[in-house]
PANUNU-579379 format. One record per atom (N, C-alpha, C, O): residue in three letters; atom name; x, y, z. Coordinates in nm, 4 decimals, decimal comma. Atoms other than C-alpha are relative to their C-alpha. Layout:
type; atom; X; Y; Z
Ala; CA; X; Y; Z
...
END
This chain:
type; atom; X; Y; Z
Met; N; 0,1234; 0,0604; 0,0457
Met; CA; 2,1883; 1,4916; 0,2249
Met; C; -0,0346; -0,1153; 0,0944
Met; O; 0,0533; -0,1911; 0,1357
Arg; N; 0,0445; 0,1054; -0,0896
Arg; CA; 1,9819; 1,2584; 0,4424
Arg; C; -0,0800; -0,1025; -0,0793
Arg; O; -0,1566; -0,0682; -0,1694
Tyr; N; 0,0739; 0,1078; 0,0641
Tyr; CA; 1,8475; 0,9224; 0,3344
Tyr; C; -0,0826; -0,0732; 0,1047
Tyr; O; -0,0401; -0,0897; 0,2190
Phe; N; 0,0883; 0,0742; -0,0886
Phe; CA; 1,5578; 0,7313; 0,4867
Phe; C; -0,0415; -0,1289; -0,0685
Phe; O; -0,0514; -0,1347; -0,1911
Asn; N; 0,0620; 0,1194; 0,0563
Asn; CA; 1,4303; 0,3808; 0,4408
Asn; C; -0,1393; 0,0373; -0,0475
Asn; O; -0,2083; 0,1146; 0,0190
Gly; N; 0,1304; -0,0321; 0,0548
Gly; CA; 1,1185; 0,3974; 0,2259
Gly; C; -0,1131; -0,0488; 0,0883
Gly; O; -0,0989; -0,1496; 0,1574
Pro; N; 0,1150; 0,0445; -0,0782
Pro; CA; 0,7775; 0,3752; 0,3908
Pro; C; -0,0561; -0,1311; -0,0539
Pro; O; -0,0429; -0,1619; -0,1724
Arg; N; 0,0586; 0,1280; 0,0377
Arg; CA; 0,5998; 0,0395; 0,3883
Arg; C; -0,1307; -0,0166; 0,0765
Arg; O; -0,1328; -0,0074; 0,1992
Val; N; 0,1298; 0,0244; -0,0626
Val; CA; 0,2308; -0,0260; 0,4554
Val; C; -0,0069; -0,1462; 0,0423
Val; O; 0,0205; -0,2362; -0,0372
Thr; N; 0,0071; 0,1366; -0,0512
Thr; CA; 0,1798; -0,3317; 0,6754
Thr; C; -0,1426; -0,0452; 0,0299
Thr; O; -0,1677; -0,1649; 0,0438
Gly; N; 0,1375; 0,0390; -0,0291
Gly; CA; -0,1958; -0,3199; 0,7446
Gly; C; -0,0928; 0,1189; 0,0077
Gly; O; -0,0491; 0,2340; 0,0096
Val; N; 0,1023; -0,1030; -0,0146
Val; CA; -0,5207; -0,1273; 0,7714
Val; C; -0,1040; -0,0463; 0,1015
Val; O; -0,1209; -0,1658; 0,1256
Asn; N; 0,1091; 0,0281; -0,0930
Asn; CA; -0,8025; -0,1051; 1,0243
Asn; C; -0,1089; 0,1047; -0,0186
Asn; O; -0,0823; 0,2238; -0,0022
Pro; N; 0,0454; 0,1369; 0,0224
Pro; CA; -1,0780; -0,1783; 0,9498
Pro; C; 0,0489; -0,0521; -0,1350
Pro; O; 0,1046; 0,0233; -0,2149
Thr; N; -0,0431; 0,0587; 0,1269
Thr; CA; -1,0070; -0,4176; 0,6630
Thr; C; -0,1093; 0,0066; -0,1056
Thr; O; -0,0839; -0,0216; -0,2227
Phe; N; 0,1083; -0,0189; 0,0963
Phe; CA; -1,3470; -0,3550; 0,5014
Phe; C; -0,0988; 0,1015; 0,0552
Phe; O; -0,1027; 0,1278; 0,1754
Gly; N; 0,1027; -0,0969; -0,0372
Gly; CA; -1,6288; -0,0998; 0,5033
Gly; C; -0,1103; -0,0015; -0,1034
Gly; O; -0,1001; -0,0688; -0,2059
Val; N; 0,1140; -0,0015; 0,0912
Val; CA; -1,9593; -0,0246; 0,3363
Val; C; 0,0241; 0,0984; -0,1141
Val; O; 0,0946; 0,1981; -0,0989
Thr; N; -0,0107; -0,0891; 0,1155
Thr; CA; -1,9849; 0,1320; -0,0075
Thr; C; -0,0598; 0,1357; 0,0357
Thr; O; -0,1490; 0,1449; 0,1201
Lys; N; 0,0445; -0,1385; -0,0142
Lys; CA; -2,0411; 0,5078; -0,0202
Lys; C; 0,0278; 0,0602; 0,1372
Lys; O; -0,0019; 0,1778; 0,1583
Asn; N; -0,0416; -0,0484; -0,1317
Asn; CA; -1,9161; 0,5409; 0,3422
Asn; C; -0,0967; 0,1047; 0,0570
Asn; O; -0,0569; 0,2193; 0,0779
Pro; N; 0,0995; -0,0991; -0,0434
Pro; CA; -2,2389; 0,7073; 0,4682
Pro; C; 0,0307; 0,0640; 0,1355
Pro; O; -0,0192; 0,1728; 0,1643
Lys; N; -0,0312; -0,0566; -0,1320
Lys; CA; -2,0969; 0,7636; 0,8183
Lys; C; 0,1360; 0,0698; 0,0038
Lys; O; 0,1851; 0,1053; 0,1110
Asn; N; -0,1294; -0,0688; 0,0100
Asn; CA; -1,7705; 0,9219; 0,6938
Asn; C; 0,1047; -0,0590; 0,0945
Asn; O; 0,1727; 0,0141; 0,1664
Gln; N; -0,0953; 0,0675; -0,0866
Gln; CA; -1,5584; 0,6643; 0,8741
Gln; C; 0,1422; 0,0152; -0,0520
Gln; O; 0,1652; 0,0366; -0,1710
Asn; N; -0,1416; -0,0113; 0,0327
Asn; CA; -1,1803; 0,6791; 0,8814
Asn; C; 0,0654; -0,1368; -0,0070
Asn; O; 0,0158; -0,2347; 0,0488
Leu; N; -0,0814; 0,1195; 0,0122
Leu; CA; -0,9218; 0,4184; 0,7929
Leu; C; 0,1355; 0,0293; 0,0636
Leu; O; 0,1959; 0,1332; 0,0370
Glu; N; -0,1349; -0,0087; -0,0536
Glu; CA; -0,6043; 0,3655; 0,9936
Glu; C; 0,0914; -0,0821; -0,0909
Glu; O; 0,0623; -0,1976; -0,1216
Ile; N; -0,0996; 0,0683; 0,0818
Ile; CA; -0,3045; 0,2749; 0,7792
Ile; C; 0,1253; -0,0144; 0,0853
Ile; O; 0,1818; 0,0845; 0,1320
Phe; N; -0,1167; 0,0287; -0,0831
Phe; CA; -0,0198; 0,1071; 0,9674
Phe; C; 0,1189; -0,0340; -0,0885
Phe; O; 0,1024; -0,0881; -0,1978
Gly; N; -0,1170; 0,0343; 0,0795
Gly; CA; 0,3358; 0,0704; 0,8469
Gly; C; 0,1298; 0,0222; 0,0732
Gly; O; 0,1338; 0,0430; 0,1945
Asp; N; -0,1362; -0,0230; -0,0494
Asp; CA; 0,7068; 0,1105; 0,8925
Asp; C; 0,0595; 0,1180; -0,0748
Asp; O; 0,0235; 0,1454; -0,1893
Asn; N; -0,0745; -0,1118; 0,0609
Asn; CA; 0,9314; 0,4089; 0,8225
Asn; C; -0,0916; 0,1129; -0,0461
Asn; O; -0,0661; 0,1758; -0,1488
Phe; N; 0,0888; -0,1117; 0,0325
Phe; CA; 0,6451; 0,6592; 0,8192
Phe; C; 0,0640; 0,1277; 0,0540
Phe; O; 0,0520; 0,1585; 0,1726
Ile; N; -0,0718; -0,1208; -0,0374
Ile; CA; 0,8490; 0,9818; 0,8230
Ile; C; -0,0348; 0,1093; -0,1001
Ile; O; -0,0278; 0,0879; -0,2211
Cys; N; 0,0298; -0,1138; 0,0868
Cys; CA; 0,7469; 1,3216; 0,6866
Cys; C; 0,1295; 0,0713; -0,0367
Cys; O; 0,2083; 0,1052; 0,0517
Pro; N; -0,1225; -0,0701; 0,0410
Pro; CA; 1,0222; 1,4863; 0,4797
Pro; C; 0,0069; 0,1395; 0,0617
Pro; O; -0,0909; 0,2142; 0,0578
Asn; N; -0,0222; -0,1315; -0,0617
Asn; CA; 1,1652; 1,7921; 0,6591
Asn; C; -0,1059; 0,0335; 0,1050
Asn; O; -0,1379; 0,1505; 0,1257
Asn; N; 0,1051; -0,0158; -0,1010
Asn; CA; 0,8999; 1,7393; 0,9313
Asn; C; -0,1250; 0,0685; -0,0547
Asn; O; -0,2026; 0,1256; 0,0218
Asp; N; 0,1186; -0,0584; 0,0641
Asp; CA; 0,6362; 1,8609; 0,6819
Asp; C; -0,0975; -0,1126; -0,0322
Asp; O; -0,0792; -0,1859; -0,1294
Cys; N; 0,0995; 0,1063; 0,0189
Cys; CA; 0,3358; 1,6290; 0,7131
Cys; C; -0,1228; 0,0474; -0,0771
Cys; O; -0,2266; -0,0186; -0,0746
Ser; N; 0,1165; -0,0561; 0,0708
Ser; CA; 0,1074; 1,8450; 0,4974
Ser; C; -0,0275; -0,0669; -0,1344
Ser; O; -0,1328; -0,0441; -0,1939
Lys; N; 0,0165; 0,0592; 0,1338
Lys; CA; 0,1563; 1,6367; 0,1803
Lys; C; -0,0341; -0,1483; 0,0038
Lys; O; -0,0207; -0,2163; -0,0980
Ile; N; 0,0311; 0,1427; -0,0096
Ile; CA; 0,0477; 1,2937; 0,3075
Ile; C; -0,1264; -0,0291; -0,0792
Ile; O; -0,2277; 0,0390; -0,0639
Lys; N; 0,1142; 0,0435; 0,0810
Lys; CA; -0,1859; 1,1189; 0,0623
Lys; C; -0,0144; -0,1511; 0,0122
Lys; O; 0,0834; -0,2242; 0,0283
Ala; N; 0,0288; 0,1428; 0,0125
Ala; CA; -0,3527; 0,7812; 0,0540
Ala; C; -0,0541; -0,0235; -0,1393
Ala; O; -0,1268; 0,0595; -0,1939
Arg; N; 0,0449; 0,0360; 0,1350
Arg; CA; -0,4160; 0,6088; -0,2770
Arg; C; -0,0709; -0,1347; 0,0083
Arg; O; -0,0191; -0,2307; 0,0652
Phe; N; 0,0790; 0,1220; 0,0092
Phe; CA; -0,6854; 0,3475; -0,3359
Phe; C; -0,0074; -0,0372; -0,1476
Phe; O; -0,0509; 0,0436; -0,2296
Thr; N; -0,0070; 0,0424; 0,1402
Thr; CA; -0,6434; 0,1456; -0,6585
Thr; C; -0,0810; -0,1269; -0,0193
Thr; O; -0,0624; -0,2250; 0,0527
Asn; N; 0,0795; 0,1207; 0,0269
Asn; CA; -0,8957; -0,0997; -0,8042
Asn; C; 0,0716; -0,0891; -0,1006
Asn; O; 0,1796; -0,0548; -0,1489
Ala; N; -0,0627; 0,1006; 0,0875
Ala; CA; -0,8210; -0,4028; -1,0236
Ala; C; 0,0240; 0,0525; -0,1414
Ala; O; 0,1141; 0,0049; -0,2105
Gln; N; -0,0167; -0,0568; 0,1347
Gln; CA; -0,8599; -0,1959; -1,3432
Gln; C; 0,1047; 0,1111; -0,0034
Gln; O; 0,1351; 0,1644; -0,1101
Gly; N; -0,1012; -0,1049; -0,0056
Gly; CA; -0,5985; 0,0554; -1,2243
Gly; C; -0,0560; 0,1381; 0,0275
Gly; O; 0,0200; 0,2348; 0,0322
Asp; N; 0,0586; -0,1296; -0,0356
Asp; CA; -0,8448; 0,3354; -1,1428
Asp; C; 0,0428; 0,0363; 0,1413
Asp; O; 0,0499; -0,0496; 0,2292
Gln; N; -0,0540; -0,0423; -0,1282
Gln; CA; -0,7196; 0,5424; -0,8521
Gln; C; -0,0828; 0,1112; 0,0625
Gln; O; -0,1370; 0,1977; -0,0064
Ile; N; 0,0618; -0,1067; -0,0783
Ile; CA; -0,8724; 0,7553; -0,5779
Ile; C; 0,1083; 0,0501; 0,0948
Ile; O; 0,1713; -0,0294; 0,1645
Phe; N; -0,0987; -0,0605; -0,0883
Phe; CA; -0,6435; 0,9971; -0,3917
Phe; C; -0,0725; 0,0772; 0,1095
Phe; O; -0,1657; 0,1527; 0,0819
Met; N; 0,0621; -0,0653; -0,1145
Met; CA; -0,7348; 1,1203; -0,0433
Met; C; 0,1087; 0,0643; 0,0862
Met; O; 0,2155; 0,0065; 0,1063
Asp; N; -0,0900; -0,0624; -0,0958
Asp; CA; -0,5650; 1,3683; 0,1899
Asp; C; -0,0005; -0,0828; 0,1280
Asp; O; -0,1047; -0,1330; 0,1702
Ala; N; -0,0137; 0,0789; -0,1222
Ala; CA; -0,4365; 1,1932; 0,5004
Ala; C; 0,0832; 0,0789; 0,0997
Ala; O; 0,1399; 0,1831; 0,0668
Lys; N; -0,0812; -0,0666; -0,1017
Lys; CA; -0,2657; 1,2872; 0,8245
Lys; C; 0,0653; -0,1043; 0,0897
Lys; O; 0,0153; -0,2156; 0,1063
Met; N; -0,0707; 0,0867; -0,0926
Met; CA; -0,0172; 1,1355; 1,0635
Met; C; -0,0765; 0,0012; 0,1316
Met; O; -0,1100; 0,1074; 0,1840
Ser; N; 0,0724; 0,0120; -0,1256
Ser; CA; -0,1931; 1,0080; 1,3728
Ser; C; 0,0974; -0,0164; 0,1162
Ser; O; 0,0905; 0,0552; 0,2161
Glu; N; -0,1065; 0,0261; -0,0965
Glu; CA; 0,0994; 0,8718; 1,5702
Glu; C; 0,1105; -0,0680; -0,0779
Glu; O; 0,0990; -0,0865; -0,1990
Ala; N; -0,1120; 0,0628; 0,0697
Ala; CA; 0,4276; 0,7040; 1,4903
Ala; C; -0,0468; -0,1214; -0,0791
Ala; O; -0,1092; -0,2123; -0,0242
Asn; N; 0,0305; 0,1106; 0,0914
Asn; CA; 0,3809; 0,4714; 1,1905
Asn; C; -0,1489; -0,0279; -0,0162
Asn; O; -0,1881; -0,1407; -0,0462
Thr; N; 0,1438; 0,0119; 0,0244
Thr; CA; 0,0042; 0,5349; 1,1696
Thr; C; -0,0501; 0,1253; -0,0709
Thr; O; -0,0264; 0,2376; -0,0264
Val; N; 0,0606; -0,1081; 0,0767
Val; CA; -0,1766; 0,7464; 0,9104
Val; C; -0,1516; -0,0202; 0,0029
Val; O; -0,2002; -0,1332; -0,0033
Ile; N; 0,1466; 0,0035; -0,0006
Ile; CA; -0,5487; 0,8331; 0,9235
Ile; C; -0,0503; 0,0665; -0,1280
Ile; O; -0,0019; 0,1724; -0,1678
Val; N; 0,0609; -0,0548; 0,1213
Val; CA; -0,7580; 0,8900; 0,6106
Val; C; -0,1488; -0,0333; 0,0016
Val; O; -0,1892; -0,1385; 0,0512
Gln; N; 0,1422; 0,0318; 0,0129
Gln; CA; -1,1301; 0,9155; 0,5446
Gln; C; -0,0165; -0,1031; -0,1106
Gln; O; 0,0433; -0,0907; -0,2175
Ile; N; 0,0259; 0,1025; 0,1001
Ile; CA; -1,2538; 0,6083; 0,3599
Ile; C; -0,0762; 0,0652; -0,1158
Ile; O; -0,1766; 0,1323; -0,0924
Pro; N; 0,0694; -0,0643; 0,1124
Pro; CA; -1,3540; 0,7195; 0,0081
Pro; C; -0,1390; -0,0588; -0,0215
Pro; O; -0,1669; -0,1721; 0,0176
Lys; N; 0,1351; 0,0450; 0,0331
Lys; CA; -1,7137; 0,6940; -0,1085
Lys; C; 0,0079; -0,0787; -0,1313
Lys; O; 0,0107; -0,0202; -0,2396
Tyr; N; -0,0170; 0,0861; 0,1170
Tyr; CA; -1,6853; 0,3978; -0,3459
Tyr; C; -0,1350; -0,0572; -0,0403
Tyr; O; -0,2124; -0,0949; 0,0477
Pro; N; 0,1360; 0,0325; 0,0432
Pro; CA; -1,9887; 0,2999; -0,5587
Pro; C; -0,0399; -0,1470; 0,0014
Pro; O; -0,1590; -0,1772; -0,0055
Ala; N; 0,0355; 0,1418; 0,0158
Ala; CA; -1,9680; -0,0821; -0,5644
Ala; C; 0,0902; -0,0878; 0,0859
Ala; O; 0,1991; -0,0456; 0,1249
Pro; N; -0,0865; 0,0921; -0,0754
Pro; CA; -1,8358; -0,3836; -0,3734
Pro; C; 0,1246; -0,0347; -0,0815
Pro; O; 0,1152; -0,0732; -0,1980
Glu; N; -0,1260; 0,0312; 0,0676
Glu; CA; -1,4703; -0,4354; -0,4607
Glu; C; 0,1124; 0,0082; 0,1027
Glu; O; 0,0960; 0,0692; 0,2083
Thr; N; -0,1186; -0,0064; -0,0850
Thr; CA; -1,1274; -0,4811; -0,3034
Thr; C; 0,1024; 0,0889; -0,0686
Thr; O; 0,1319; 0,0708; -0,1868
Leu; N; -0,0954; -0,0949; 0,0547
Leu; CA; -0,8755; -0,2012; -0,3526
Leu; C; 0,1322; -0,0086; 0,0757
Leu; O; 0,1349; -0,0405; 0,1945
Asp; N; -0,1316; -0,0118; -0,0634
Asp; CA; -0,5012; -0,1688; -0,2843
Asp; C; 0,0087; 0,1354; 0,0688
Asp; O; -0,0418; 0,2351; 0,0173
Val; N; -0,0181; -0,1235; -0,0764
Val; CA; -0,4106; 0,0935; -0,0232
Val; C; 0,1488; 0,0309; 0,0067
Val; O; 0,2286; -0,0522; 0,0500
Asp; N; -0,1383; -0,0451; -0,0045
Asp; CA; -0,0870; 0,2895; -0,0551
Asp; C; 0,0047; 0,1396; 0,0609
Asp; O; -0,0976; 0,2075; 0,0702
Val; N; -0,0163; -0,1306; -0,0629
Val; CA; 0,0510; 0,6015; 0,1094
Val; C; 0,1237; 0,0694; -0,0559
Val; O; 0,2205; 0,0049; -0,0959
Ser; N; -0,1134; -0,0820; 0,0419
Ser; CA; 0,2825; 0,8872; 0,0099
Ser; C; 0,0182; 0,1116; 0,1016
Ser; O; -0,0790; 0,1659; 0,1540
Phe; N; -0,0292; -0,1091; -0,0931
Phe; CA; 0,4539; 1,1410; 0,2314
Phe; C; 0,0473; 0,1249; -0,0721
Phe; O; 0,0706; 0,2281; -0,0092
Asn; N; -0,0414; -0,1175; 0,0777
Asn; CA; 0,5572; 1,3748; -0,0517
Asn; C; -0,0949; 0,0267; -0,1168
Asn; O; -0,0650; 0,1097; -0,2026
Asp; N; 0,1014; -0,0152; 0,1049
Asp; CA; 0,2474; 1,3475; -0,2776
Asp; C; 0,0535; -0,0416; -0,1375
Asp; O; -0,0004; 0,0003; -0,2399
Gln; N; -0,0562; 0,0457; 0,1268
Gln; CA; 0,4623; 1,1784; -0,5448
Gln; C; 0,0324; -0,1486; 0,0024
Gln; O; -0,0109; -0,2233; -0,0853
Asp; N; -0,0476; 0,1376; -0,0082
Asp; CA; 0,6174; 0,8495; -0,4352
Asp; C; -0,0916; -0,0797; 0,0934
Asp; O; -0,0998; -0,0512; 0,2129
Phe; N; 0,0938; 0,0807; -0,0779
Phe; CA; 0,3641; 0,5901; -0,3194
Phe; C; 0,0592; -0,1373; 0,0293
Phe; O; 0,1390; -0,1910; -0,0475
Thr; N; -0,0362; 0,1378; -0,0327
Thr; CA; 0,4177; 0,2602; -0,1437
Thr; C; -0,0704; -0,0912; -0,1002
Thr; O; -0,1568; -0,0470; -0,1759
Asn; N; 0,0629; 0,0979; 0,0891
Asn; CA; 0,3218; -0,0541; -0,3325
Asn; C; 0,0132; -0,1365; 0,0671
Asn; O; 0,0862; -0,2236; 0,0197
Asp; N; -0,0200; 0,1170; -0,0839
Asp; CA; 0,2823; -0,3249; -0,0693
Asp; C; -0,1126; -0,1025; -0,0061
Asp; O; -0,1069; -0,2039; 0,0635
Gly; N; 0,1056; 0,0991; 0,0186
Gly; CA; -0,0374; -0,5025; -0,1753
Gly; C; -0,0983; -0,0120; 0,1158
Gly; O; -0,1706; -0,1112; 0,1244
Val; N; 0,0969; 0,0028; -0,1100
Val; CA; -0,2369; -0,4179; 0,1402
Val; C; -0,1369; 0,0375; -0,0557
Val; O; -0,1499; 0,1329; -0,1325
Lys; N; 0,1337; -0,0132; 0,0592
Lys; CA; -0,6093; -0,4432; 0,0647
Lys; C; -0,1014; 0,0589; 0,0982
Lys; O; -0,0907; 0,0414; 0,2195
Phe; N; 0,1185; -0,0446; -0,0718
Phe; CA; -0,9291; -0,2684; 0,1777
Phe; C; -0,1197; -0,0391; -0,0859
Phe; O; -0,1211; -0,0135; -0,2063
Gly; N; 0,1164; 0,0470; 0,0751
Gly; CA; -1,2654; -0,4165; 0,0782
Gly; C; -0,1240; 0,0819; 0,0276
Gly; O; -0,1503; 0,1220; 0,1410
Phe; N; 0,1297; -0,0678; -0,0118
Phe; CA; -1,5951; -0,2424; 0,0116
Phe; C; -0,1101; -0,1044; -0,0106
Phe; O; -0,1090; -0,1886; -0,1004
Leu; N; 0,1154; 0,0889; -0,0009
Leu; CA; -1,9153; -0,4295; 0,0940
Leu; C; -0,1248; 0,0812; -0,0275
Leu; O; -0,1318; 0,1992; 0,0068
Asp; N; 0,1289; -0,0640; 0,0235
Asp; CA; -2,2677; -0,3478; -0,0190
Asp; C; -0,1030; -0,0750; 0,0843
Asp; O; -0,1523; -0,1797; 0,0423
Pro; N; 0,0922; 0,0730; -0,0876
Pro; CA; -2,4963; -0,4431; 0,2722
Pro; C; -0,1403; -0,0097; -0,0605
Pro; O; -0,1860; 0,0803; -0,1309
Phe; N; 0,1361; 0,0180; 0,0487
Phe; CA; -2,8382; -0,5806; 0,1921
Phe; C; -0,0789; -0,0785; 0,1034
Phe; O; -0,0207; -0,1494; 0,1855
Ile; N; 0,0877; 0,0638; -0,0955
Ile; CA; -3,1368; -0,7107; 0,3875
Ile; C; -0,0376; -0,1396; -0,0522
Ile; O; -0,0806; -0,1547; -0,1665
Leu; N; 0,0341; 0,1371; 0,0381
Leu; CA; -3,1915; -1,0874; 0,3819
Leu; C; -0,1481; -0,0328; 0,0290
Leu; O; -0,2063; -0,1205; -0,0348
Gly; N; 0,1405; 0,0285; -0,0313
Gly; CA; -3,5379; -1,0793; 0,5360
Gly; C; -0,0508; 0,0948; 0,1059
Gly; O; 0,0257; 0,1645; 0,1725
Ile; N; 0,0639; -0,0852; -0,0999
Ile; CA; -3,7841; -0,8986; 0,7556
Ile; C; -0,0940; -0,0849; 0,0842
Ile; O; -0,1589; -0,0334; 0,1752
END
């Protein structure tokens, strides 16, 4: 049996984006110990959790060592969410890394 240190999210890029993600932008999730079990990277998921505990799950993929790429979810309102990752679609990190949604508006013309 092989044991690995658990994955840990250390940051995201960008740290904020616009609500509803109209341009389908991606989020880079950085961390340590990002290893796919049995070299099977097909089960990578990202989880976005708001302050009320509501969760959005998105399919993700390994980009390079210790970097996961996921499409930013289409979120309806400005809010800051926790970002976590799982490599087996069951066990998620819980490192308190945040991603913020902004609702852009025009100040004047």
